N, C-alpha and C positions, 0 to 999 in steps of 0.2 A: 504494500500500500504506500502510495506517495505520502511524503511528510509535508506536503504543501497542498493548499486548495487552489493554487494559481497555476494554470497550465499555459500552453502556447496559444490558446484560443481566446484570449481576451481577459476580462476581469476575473477576479477570484470569486469563489462560490458565494461568499456573503454578499458582495456587491451585486452579483448577478441575481440572487434570490430577492434582494430588496427592491431591485429595479425591474424585475421580470414582468413583461406584459403591460407596463404602464404606458398610457398614451402620451403624446406630446403635451407639455403643459399649456394650459389655457388660462388666461387671467381670470381670476375670481372663481375658477372651477376647482373641485377637489382633485388631489393627486390621483386617487383611484375613484373614478365615478361610481356612484351608487348603483344598486341593482336596477335593471330595467324590467319592469313588470308589464308585459305586453303579449297578448295572444295574436294580435295582428298589427300591421303598420300601414300608414297611409300609402296607397299604391295606385295612383291614377295612371291610366294608360296601360301599356304593356308591362308584364311582371318582370321588370329588370331591377338590378340593384342588389345590395347585400342583404337586405332584410325585407322579407315578404310575409312570412307567417311564422308564428311562434314555435311551431314544432320543428322548423327547419334551421333557424338561426336566431340568435339573440346577441345584442351588443355586449352583454355581460359575459356570455360564453366566449365571444371572440377574444376578449382581453385575457381570460383565463387560458384559453387554448394557446395564445401567443406566449404566455408565461411558461406553461408546461413545455412547449416546444423549445424555448430558449434554454431550459434546463436539461431536457433530454438530448438535444442536438444543437449545442451552442455553435453559432457561426455558420449554420447551414440554412439555406433557403429552399431546399428540396424536400423538406419534411413537413407533413401536415399532421395536425393534432386535432382530435375530436373528443369532446367530453361527454360523459354518459351519467345516467342516474345512479349507477353503482359500479363497483368493480366487476360483478358478475354480468352486468349489462355490457360492459366493455369486452369481457372475455367472450361472451356469447356472440357479440357482433362480429368478432374476427372469425370464430369457428364456423358460424352458420352463414356468413357471407362468402367464405372462401371455398367451402366444401359442398359437394354434390353427391347424390347417390352413386355408389361405385368407387368413390374416392377412398383413400386411406389416410388416416391421421395418426401421428405418434404423440401420446401424452405421457407424462410422468405417472408412475403408479404410487408415488409418495408425495403428491402435490396437495394443493388446497382441497379442503374437504368437500366442496361443492362440485369438483371436477367429475366424480362418478355420476352425479345427476346429469351433467352435460354429456357424459359418455353414453348413458342410457338413451338420451334423446337423439344423439348422433346415430346410434345404432338403429333406432326406430326409423330413421330417415334413410337407411340403407348405406350408411357410411361405415367402413371398416375402422375399428379403433384398436390400435396396438399400444401396449404400455410397457415401460421398463423403468427401473430406478434412475434417479438423478445421478447418484454417485458413480464414479468410474466411467462416465460418459456412456452408460449402458444403452441409451436410446439409439446409439449408432447401430446396434445389432439388429434392430427391427425397422430400420429406416427405408430399406429398399422399396421403391415404388410408391412411397408416400407423397401426398400432395402438400401436406403441412406438418411441420415439426413444432410441437409446443414444449417450451422449456420453462422450468421454474427454478431459478437459482438466485440465492439460497432457497432450498425447498422449505415449505411450511407444513408441519412444524419441525421436521427432523434436521434442518439446517445443513443438508448436503449441498455440494456445489459441483457444477459441471463446467467444462471448458466450452464457453459459448462460441468462440471463434472456430474451434475445431468442429463442433457440431454444425455450425452455420455453413462452413466451407463444404462439409460432406453433403449436407442437404441441398445446397445450391448446385453442386456438381451433378445432381440427378434431377434438378428442376423443381425442388420443393421449396416452399416458402417457410420462413422461420419466425416464430413469435416467442418473445421472452416476457414472462411475468416478472416485472421489476418492482413489485410491491414492497418486498422486504428490504431491498437495497436502497430504494429511492434513486432518482437521477443524480443525487449527490454522492451516492455510493457506487453506482454502476451505470454505464451508458450502453445499453444493448445494441443500439443502432451503430455505434462506433465499432462494436465487436462483430458486426456483420449481420445482425438480425434485420428482418424486414419490418417487424412490428415491435414496439415496446408498449406493453400493456400493464396497467396497474390499477389497484384500488386506491383512489385518493382518500378513502375513508380513514386509512391508516396514517402513517407518519407524514405523508405529504401535507395533510391538513392538521393533524396532530392534536386535536382537542376533543376527540370523541363525540363530536356533535354534528357531523356532516357525513352523509352518504354520497359517494362520488366515484366515478371511474374515468379512465381515459385510454385512448389508443393513439400512439404516435407512429407514423409510418413513412417510409421513403419510396414506396411504389405507388405512383399516382393512380394506376388502374385498380390496384388492390384497395387503396383508401377510398376510391369512389364507391366501391362495393360496400365498404364499411359504413360510409355515409348514407348510402341508400338503405342499408339495414336499419340504421338508427331512425330514419324517416318512417320506414314501414312499421316498426314495432313501437315507435314513440318513446324510446328509452332515454329521455332527455332530463338533464338536471333542472331543478328550479332555479330561477335567477338569484334567489337569496342564497341557496347553497353554493352556487358558482361564485358569488361575490365573497362569501365567507371563506371559501377555499383560496381565492386569490389573495385576500387579506392575510391568510395564514401563511402563505408561501414566503412572505417577507421575513418570517422568523425561522424558516426551514433550516438554514445553515446553523443558526445558534442552537436550535433544538437537536439537530443531528449530532453536532459536535459533542454536546453535553451527554446525550443519551448513549452514544456509541462509546465514549470514554468510560462512563459508569458501567456499561455492560461488560466491558473488558475487565474492570476491577471486580465486578460481581463474579464473573466467571473464574477469575483467579482465586477469589475467596472460597467459592464452592469447590474448587479443585482440592482444597485442603480438608474437606469434610468426608469422613469415611462412609457415611450413609448415602452419599451422592454417587451415583454411577451414571454412565452414559452421557456425561457432560459434553455438550456441543456448543461451541462458539467459534466461527471461522477466524476470529481475530487472535485466538490462542495459538502460539507457535506450534504446539504439539497437536492441534486439532487435525483430523484427517483431511479436512477441506482447505487447510490454511495455504498450502503451496499454490494451488490454482487460484484461490480467492485473492491472494496477494498479487497475482499477475493481472487480474482483470477487474478487481474492485478497488475503489479509492477509500471506502469505509466499509465496515463489516456488519453494520446493522445494530439494532437495539434489542434483539431477541436472543435470549439464552435458553437452552433446553437442557433438562436433566431428569433423572429418574430417582425417586425415593423408594424405599424397600417394599411398600405396599400401597394399595388404594387408601386404606385407612390413614396411614402415615401422611400421605400427600394431602388428604382432605383436612386432617388436623393441622398440618403445616399452613395451609392456605387460610384456614380459619384463625390461626394465631397471628397472622400478619396484621400490622396496624397501619402501614403506609401504602399498602398494595390492595387494589380492588380485585375481587374475584370476578373477572369479566372475560368475554371471549374475543375481544379485539386485541390489537397491538399497535404500537407506534405513538401512543398518546403521551402527553406531558405528565399524566398521572400513571404511575406504574400499575400494571395489571398482571395477573397470573391466573392460570387455571389448570386443573387436571384434565388433560386433553382427552383422555379416554372416556370421559362422561358422555361424549357425543356419539361414541360408537363407530365413527367413520374413519378413524386413523389407525393404522397398524402400529400401535405404540403400547408399551406396558401400562398396566393399570396405574402405576405410580408415576407416570410420565407427566412432567410439569413444563408447560410453555410459559416463560416469564418475559414480559415486555418491560424493559427498563424505561422509566420516565425521567423527568427533569428535576426530581428531588435532589437535595444535597447528597452526594455519593456516600458520605460517612453515615448519614442518617438511614439511608436505604439499606446499605449493607449491614449495619447494626441491627436493623429490624429483621432482616432475613436470618442472620445468625442467631438472634434471640429466639425467633420462631422455631428454628431447627433445634435449638437447645431445649426449648419448652416442650417439644413434642417427642423428644428422644425417649426410647423405651416404651 
């Protein structure tokens, strides 16, 4: 991982996040214009111009899409970004706009919990779905003849990492498109389009917006024809964000670099503290030098994320540990400024041990948060 947030492509991450997507200043107008609530727009004559109907475009979306695009693909003008009502809306838009009956798609078998729901629907439409683990670039083994390769790295919740460039090169060599779920890394941690992907997809609900109060998703892509199909899918299903959600998301991006820096640094410190606990097994954090994913993560990621995963000896121990925490909410999301954790097995959809805990590090003082975790472990020992 680079020790700087400033690359050869312009301003540093903090400057970029603060300024992302802002319009040119206008005297007496706010820096970030307020949300535009409109189902329709004045449209005399032929339907030309940027804004015609509220399901197709909205000025508040436009600014947010520009902001996300500047983070996912700084300095590039060949990338289009589209925002959606949720992360799953964004995921579905790529999958169902690019695939037809008879096509094959490769998905991770250790990815986001809702992917099996998408798999079932794809198969119902006559699309062949193949799966393989994220780790070890295992998706390469089932890639032949596929139309689309879907990558999730780091994977959620197991935090495995794959070589995006290697997988993208192999997929493109046989004519397949490549989409990368970039939710956990955020564009400040990883830029899939620079690594060869055709789509960077994410749930903006998580660390991008970071306050646990907005549902949002986005797709950024560099293939104009493919993105036109994604846009058409958004229009057909109407999976659009509300203007207030879009405005809140854009406002929140201004603090993204500050939040990411704090949360990532604390996540590493928490992982180091957990490594010393005998009751903790299966500890994963790509930023740990001895983590199985660290080598490849250090080559393609600029930051390692705010999520730490580990396993406690039993379901009961994990439940008691979570109940004993004072600074951590028992919730199923991640990436927010308030730390959250959950026993992931309670949902039944992930292949994890009963005592598996996914821990999302927030923006609390590191000393306070780590002390709370160690106290809860001590209080539930035995």
